[in-house]
N, C-alpha and C positions, 0 to 999 in steps of 0.2 A: 150593703155600704162596702165601699172603698176609702181607704184615705191616703194620700199621696203622698210619699216621701220627703217632698217639700218642707212638711209638716218638721221635721227631723233634720232638717239642712239641706242643702241645694245636692244633687243625684239623680241620676234616669233609670232607677230603680225601678221593676213593678208594681202599681199599685198596690195597696195590700189590704183586704177583705179587713171589715169587723172581725169575723170570726176568728182570726187569726191571732187576737192580741197583739200588746204591746210591743215597739221596737225594744230589743235588748241591749241590739250588737249594731248600728247602724253604718252603713256604707263601710263594708268591710273587704280587706280585701283575702282571699283564700291564698293560703301557701301552698299546700296541697292536700289530695283526696286519699284517704288511707287504702285500704283493700276491702275494708269492711263498711267503707262506704261516709266515714269518719270526715268532716272537714275541718283541717286543722287554721284559723286565722291568726292575725298578728299576735305576741305576745302569748303564743303554744297555747289560746282557747280553743277548746274541742269541743264539734257539736256534733249533734244526729238530728238527720232528718226525719220530723216528727210523722207516724201515718202513713208509711211505705214500708214494703218490704221490699229488697235489692232481691234479684234472681241471686240463686247460689253459685257460688265460686266451680262447683262442680258440674255446671253446667257452661262450659266454657265459653261458646260463641256468643250465649246470650248477655254471660258475665261481663265479656267483654267489653261487648257494646254498649251495655247498662252503664260500665265504668268510666268508657270514652263521651257517652253525652253526659257524666255528671260532668267530670272535669271539663269540657268545653263550656258547660253553663255554668258552673261556676268560677272560671278561672279570667273568661270572657271579661271583666269588669268588676264593679264593686258589687255589692249583695247585703242585704240588709235581714236578719234575723230576727221574727219575733218569738214570742213563748209565750204561755200562761202557763199556772200553776199545778203540780208540781212542775218545777223548770226543768230538774238537771236529774239522770239517771244513776244508779249505783255506781259509775265509776266518775264521776263528778262531770258529764260533759251536757252543754246546754240540749235541751230536745227543744227542737226550733222547724221552724217554718222559714224559707228562705228564698226570697226574694230580692232576683238580678233584672236580669233584662225580660228574664221569663218567671215566672213562681216554679219554683224548683221541682218540687213533688207534683205537679199537676204536667209540667214537661215531662218528664220521666215516665207518669202513666201513662199522657195519651201517645205516647209513642209503645207504649207496651215494655217497657222496661223495669216496671216495676208492678206490684200489688198492693191495693192499699192495705193494712193490718192495724185495726184500729187496737190503742193502748188499755188494760185494764182502765186505769186513772186519766187516760185522755182522748178526746174525742171532735176536740177543733177544728170545723170544716169539714168533717166527715161526708154530705152531701156530696159538697165538690168534688173531694177524692173520688167520692165514688164515680159521679159521671164523666170523669176526665176518664177514669180509669174501663169505664163502659165504653164510650168511644173508640178505644183501643180494641177492647174485647171483641166488639162487631164489626171491625175492620180486619179483626184476624192478626193484627200487630205484634211485631216479637215474639213475646212467650206467649200470647193468644194463639199463635201456630203450632206448638209444639205440644206433644201430649201429657207431657209431665206436668205441666198447667192449666190445662185446661177445666172447664169447669166441671164438674164430677158428680156423679149422685149417689145416692148411697149405695146403692149395689154394685158399684166401678169403683170400691173402696181397698180393693182387696189387692197387700203391698205400702199402702199409704202411711202405716202406723210408724207416728214419729216423725212424719212430713206435715207441712203448712199446707191446709187445701181448703178450697172454695166448692162446697157442695150447694149445690138443690135440693130438691123435695117437697112432698106435699107433709103437711103435718096430718098425724094420725092421735092418738091418743097422749092425754097429758096427763103426768102422775104427780104427786109429792110424797114423800116421805124424809125425817128425819131432816127437817131441814131445806131439801133439796127441790127442786122442780124439775123435770124429765120431760122430753119434748120427744115421740117416736116420731123420728123424721124418714120418710122413702118407705115404711110397711109397718105392719103390724108389734109388737113388745113380743120379744123373746123370737121374733125371726130374724135367723142373721143376715137376708139381705136388705134389712136395714140400718139407720144409726141411731144412736141414744145422743138427744143435746141435753146436757145437765148444764145448771146453773144453781153452784154451791150456796149453804146459807150463809156466806160471808160475803158473797156478793147479792144477796135480798134486797138490800135498801139502792142499791143501783138499779135496779128492775123495781121500782115501788111503784114507778106508774107505768109499767108498759103492761098491756091490756092480752095475757095468755089466753084468756075463754076465749078470744075472737082470732083464734091460729088454727085451731081444726079443722081439716079440707083445705086451708090454705097451703099456699105454696110458696117456700122462701128460700133465703139464700144466706147461709152460716158463713161463718170463714173461723180456722181456728188449728189448733194442731191437733192431726186425729193419732187416738188413743186407741188401745184395747181392752174391752171389758168382758171375759170371760166369752172369747172368740167373738164379740158382737164389738164396731166401729164406736167410738165414742167419741163425743168433741164436749169439752167443759167452758163457760161460756163468762166472761164477768163481767161485759158491757154492754148493753143493749143496741149499743150502735153495730154490735156483729149483726144483728139480726137486720135484713132485709125483704120487707114483705112483698111477694112480685106479685101477687092476685087477690 
């Protein structure tokens, strides 16, 4: 369901889906967009668009396109911002969904100018964001035409340590030790051509309703920062919405 912004006062903004939470800042004028994507509105309030990851500044061409698109979307009229708890990041910025003439996150994703990044403590509207990303990926728009941003298999993660990646592969063994859950993705345990997906003990509660036993043999897509553990790629997940079951 969507709620029109007329409920919060007159305006031309995009309808707001229920998943986005309540309007915290209605009909705001965005004064500027910072280089890291932070939006600054009147009275100096700073906001971060929740649920997406913009291209790296090191990929200048696509970074410049993303920044230009975000500025055009955010500065073309008023924007209303919604949020759910926890609402602010460690820098005090409001973690928001933005709705102007378009839903800002969805518009960037559909153009291939951002990727979905689900936070440990927030997952609002994740299915909508994934669908928008998939539309751009299927059409190879924006970042999805670039080798550095392609969906990778676990066997193709050489040189990816320390970077945010989207990885697909079949689930092999599932193990548990010291309160952790381990998924072998792409190959057998101990083979350096695969990847290990780890859910730590501090995140077990978030996965309490997730059916790990249904995963062996199925293909999944995960996303997060690639780490190295004794020569084998590893990705630590903290939110079940970081896992997409593909078949």
